[in-house]
C-alpha positions in Angstrom: -157.2 80.0 162.7 -158.9 78.4 159.7 -162.2 80.0 160.7 -160.4 83.4 160.8 -158.9 82.8 157.3 -162.4 81.9 156.1 -163.8 85.1 157.7 -161.0 87.2 156.2 -161.8 85.9 152.7 -165.6 86.4 153.2 -165.1 90.0 154.4 -162.8 90.7 151.4 -165.5 89.5 149.0 -168.2 91.4 150.8 -166.1 94.6 150.9 -165.5 94.4 147.2 -169.2 94.7 146.7 -169.5 98.0 148.7 -170.4 101.0 146.5 -167.5 103.4 146.1 -167.9 107.2 146.5 -167.7 107.5 142.7 -170.5 105.0 142.2 -172.6 106.7 144.9 -172.1 110.1 143.1 -173.0 108.4 139.8 -176.2 107.1 141.5 -177.0 110.6 142.7 -176.6 112.1 139.2 -178.5 109.4 137.3 -182.2 109.4 136.4 -184.1 107.1 138.7 -184.6 104.5 136.0 -180.9 103.8 135.8 -180.4 103.3 139.5 -181.2 99.6 139.4 -178.3 98.9 137.0 -175.9 100.3 139.6 -177.3 98.3 142.5 -177.3 94.8 141.0 -179.9 92.3 140.1 -181.0 91.2 143.6 -183.2 94.3 144.1 -183.8 95.0 140.5 -187.5 94.2 140.5 -188.2 96.4 143.5 -186.1 99.3 142.3 -187.6 99.2 138.8 -191.2 99.7 140.1 -191.6 103.2 141.3 -195.0 102.4 142.9 -193.4 100.0 145.4 -193.2 101.4 148.9 -189.8 102.8 149.9 -189.9 100.8 153.2 -190.3 97.5 151.3 -187.1 98.2 149.3 -185.3 99.1 152.5 -186.5 95.9 154.2 -185.3 93.8 151.2 -181.9 95.5 151.5 -181.8 94.8 155.2 -182.5 91.1 154.7 -179.6 90.9 152.3 -177.4 92.6 154.9 -178.5 90.3 157.7 -177.7 87.3 155.5 -174.1 88.5 155.2 -174.0 89.2 158.9 -175.1 85.7 159.8 -172.2 84.3 157.6 -169.7 86.4 159.6 -171.1 85.5 163.0 -171.5 81.7 162.5 -167.8 80.7 163.0 -167.3 83.0 166.0 -167.7 82.0 169.6 -167.4 83.5 173.1 -167.1 87.3 173.6 -166.4 87.9 169.9 -169.7 86.4 168.9 -171.5 88.1 171.7 -170.1 91.5 170.6 -171.4 91.2 167.0 -174.7 89.6 168.0 -175.3 92.5 170.4 -174.7 95.0 167.7 -177.3 93.2 165.6 -179.9 93.6 168.3 -180.1 97.3 167.5 -182.7 96.1 164.9 -184.8 95.0 167.9 -184.2 98.5 169.4 -185.4 100.1 166.2 -188.6 97.9 166.4 -189.1 98.8 170.0 -188.9 102.5 169.3 -191.3 102.1 166.4 -193.8 100.4 168.7 -193.4 103.2 171.4 -194.0 105.9 168.8 -197.0 104.1 167.4 -198.5 103.7 170.9 -198.0 107.3 171.6 -199.6 108.3 168.3 -202.6 106.1 169.0 -202.0 103.7 166.0 -203.6 100.3 166.0 -201.6 97.1 166.4 -202.0 96.4 162.7 -200.7 99.8 161.7 -197.7 99.5 164.0 -196.9 95.9 162.8 -196.8 97.2 159.2 -193.9 99.5 160.1 -191.7 96.8 161.9 -188.6 95.1 160.5 -189.4 91.4 160.0 -186.5 89.7 161.8 -188.2 86.3 162.2 -186.3 84.0 164.7 -183.5 86.5 165.0 -185.6 88.8 167.2 -185.6 88.6 171.0 -188.7 90.8 171.3 -192.1 89.2 172.2 -193.7 91.2 169.4 -197.2 89.8 169.6 -197.5 90.5 173.3 -196.1 94.0 172.9 -198.4 94.9 170.1 -201.4 93.8 172.1 -200.6 96.2 175.0 -202.8 99.3 175.6 -200.1 101.9 176.1 -196.4 102.6 176.5 -196.3 101.9 180.2 -197.9 98.5 179.7 -195.6 97.8 176.8 -192.5 98.5 178.9 -193.9 96.4 181.8 -194.4 93.4 179.4 -190.9 93.9 178.1 -189.5 93.4 181.6 -189.9 89.7 181.3 -187.8 89.5 178.1 -184.0 89.6 177.6 -184.5 93.4 177.5 -185.8 93.5 181.0 -183.1 95.8 182.4 -183.6 98.2 179.5 -187.4 98.2 180.0 -187.2 99.0 183.7 -184.8 101.9 183.1 -187.0 103.2 180.2 -190.2 102.9 182.2 -188.8 104.9 185.1 -187.9 107.7 182.6 -191.2 107.6 180.8 -193.3 107.6 184.0 -191.4 110.6 185.3 -191.4 112.7 182.1 -193.8 111.3 179.5 -191.5 112.8 176.8 -190.7 110.8 173.6 -187.2 112.2 173.3 -186.4 111.3 176.9 -187.6 107.7 176.3 -185.7 107.4 173.1 -182.6 108.7 174.8 -183.0 106.2 177.7 -183.4 103.3 175.3 -180.4 104.3 173.2 -178.3 105.0 176.3 -179.0 101.6 177.8 -178.3 99.8 174.6 -175.0 101.6 174.1 -174.0 101.0 177.7 -174.4 97.3 176.9 -172.4 97.7 173.7 -169.5 99.3 175.6 -169.6 96.5 178.2 -169.2 94.0 175.4 -166.2 95.8 174.0 -164.6 95.7 177.4 -165.2 92.0 177.7 -163.0 91.3 174.6 -159.3 90.4 174.9 -156.7 93.1 174.8 -155.7 92.6 171.2 -159.3 92.8 169.8 -160.0 95.9 171.9 -156.9 97.6 170.5 -158.0 96.9 166.9 -161.5 98.2 167.7 -160.3 101.3 169.6 -160.2 103.8 166.7 -163.5 102.9 165.2 -165.5 102.2 168.3 -163.9 105.3 170.0 -165.0 107.6 167.1 -168.5 106.0 167.0 -169.1 106.5 170.8 -167.5 110.0 170.8 -169.7 111.0 167.9 -172.8 109.8 169.8 -171.9 111.6 173.0 -170.9 114.9 171.4 -174.0 115.1 169.1 -176.4 114.4 171.9 -174.6 116.8 174.3 -175.0 119.6 171.8 -178.7 118.7 171.1 -179.6 118.3 174.8 -177.9 121.5 175.9 -178.6 123.9 173.0 -181.7 122.5 171.2 -183.6 121.0 174.1 -182.2 123.4 176.7 -181.6 120.7 179.3 -179.5 121.5 182.4 -175.9 120.3 182.6 -176.9 117.6 185.1 -179.8 116.3 182.9 -177.6 116.3 179.9 -174.8 114.4 181.6 -177.2 111.7 182.9 -178.3 110.9 179.3 -174.8 110.5 177.9 -172.8 107.2 177.9 -169.6 107.3 180.0 -166.7 105.6 178.2 -162.9 105.5 178.4 -162.5 107.1 174.9 -161.6 110.7 174.1 -164.9 112.0 175.6 -164.6 110.2 178.8 -166.5 110.7 182.0 -164.4 113.6 183.2 -164.3 115.3 179.8 -168.1 115.1 179.5 -168.6 116.5 182.9 -166.6 119.6 181.8 -168.3 120.0 178.4 -171.8 119.9 179.7 -171.1 123.0 181.8 -170.3 125.1 178.8 -172.8 127.5 177.2 -172.3 127.5 173.5 -171.2 125.3 170.6 -168.0 127.3 170.0 -167.0 126.9 173.7 -167.6 123.1 173.5 -165.5 122.8 170.3 -162.7 124.9 171.8 -162.5 122.5 174.8 -162.5 119.3 172.9 -159.4 117.1 172.9 -157.4 116.5 169.7 -158.1 115.3 167.1 -161.7 116.2 167.6 -161.0 119.9 168.1 -159.0 120.1 164.8 -161.6 118.1 163.0 -164.4 120.4 164.0 -162.5 123.7 163.7 -164.7 126.6 162.5 -167.9 124.5 162.5 -170.8 126.7 163.6 -173.8 124.3 163.8 -174.7 120.8 165.1 -175.7 119.6 161.6 -172.2 120.4 160.3 -170.7 118.7 163.4 -172.7 115.5 162.5 -171.5 115.6 158.9 -167.8 115.9 159.8 -168.0 113.2 162.4 -169.9 110.9 160.1 -167.3 111.3 157.4 -164.5 110.6 159.9 -166.3 107.5 161.1 -166.5 106.3 157.5 -162.8 107.1 156.9 -161.7 105.1 160.0 -164.0 102.2 159.0 -162.6 102.1 155.5 -159.0 102.1 157.0 -159.9 99.3 159.4 -161.4 97.3 156.6 -158.1 97.4 154.7 -156.2 95.5 157.4 -154.6 92.4 155.9 -155.5 89.7 158.5 -158.9 89.1 160.1 -159.8 90.9 163.3 -163.1 91.5 164.9 -162.6 95.2 164.1 -162.5 94.4 160.4 -165.9 92.5 160.6 -167.4 95.4 162.5 -166.0 97.9 160.0 -167.6 96.1 157.1 -171.0 95.8 159.0 -170.9 99.6 159.8 -170.0 100.6 156.2 -172.7 98.3 154.8 -175.4 99.9 157.0 -174.1 103.4 156.2 -174.3 102.5 152.5 -177.8 101.2 152.8 -179.0 104.4 154.5 -177.3 106.7 151.9 -178.7 104.8 149.0 -182.2 104.7 150.5 -182.0 108.5 151.1 -180.9 109.0 147.4 -183.8 106.9 146.1 -186.3 108.6 148.3 -185.0 112.1 147.3 -185.3 111.1 143.6 -188.8 109.9 144.0 -189.7 113.3 145.6 -187.9 115.1 142.7 -185.6 117.0 145.1 -182.5 118.6 143.7 -179.2 116.7 144.0 -177.6 119.0 146.6 -180.5 118.5 149.0 -180.5 114.7 148.3 -176.7 114.6 149.0 -177.0 116.4 152.3 -179.9 114.2 153.4 -178.0 111.0 152.4 -175.0 112.0 154.4 -176.9 112.9 157.5 -178.9 109.7 157.5 -176.0 107.3 157.3 -175.3 106.3 160.9 -177.8 104.5 163.2 -178.9 105.5 166.7 -178.2 109.3 166.3 
């Protein structure tokens, strides 16, 4: 219980440092030179120098976020610790996908390495071995001997059948999220109940967005689309997904959604707008979860998710300002870049 009291206090401190919507809007409307004052001294040198690569700033921000993450994970044990640690491994997934794209583009090992997140001892990927591979097939075969062996075998089957980057990306994300759902199920009943609103919206958002993209942008069949989705027990469960993939337009899909999703997406006419509304709803639920008085695993997860969303929004604002884009374009880009994996 003392550990939980400590964690609750730490989360409260971390949460107080999150940027409010007002501060983000101020950030959006300020000249680039004033941005560093809003974001604090830790990144001031990087933010002040407009010649520094955008990826270096993002990496420095990520290291700050991972330091906070390690503070939250340290006192936890058992399934609670495994749940949060597994979420962190999506950084490995991001690096894996970067290597796959680099191999497909014919980049050298050095060029690919320069794009990777530097996770140090926190990574479970055999990076040096993977970078030395000749192509994607060999990379996935080498990966089979790591902790990501099951993911690698599933991804290699997809790649050797289709040789399409989007199919491989989807297979990697799907396998990762299947593991995420399994770790939610392994938690005790009380922790699952606290997590239900936030994890449910996160997973429903993923499934709905990719259903719309696979069916109406990539023009996959119903069966192909369903295979690439992640079956869960949330609003868009297995049976509901089987029904939705058979529909032939976005309005039909929205009309057949369960509440509150149908009401949330009423009159939306494109996938981008669906993404925006679902992202805002995910943020709203995370903020509500973060306001819980006592510590729960859901509160820790809500903070981590909001911190990641904040980082992505700020990075999009900085990049847009450096490109001299207008504020409306930057705002839309920032909103659409704020959730990982989709």
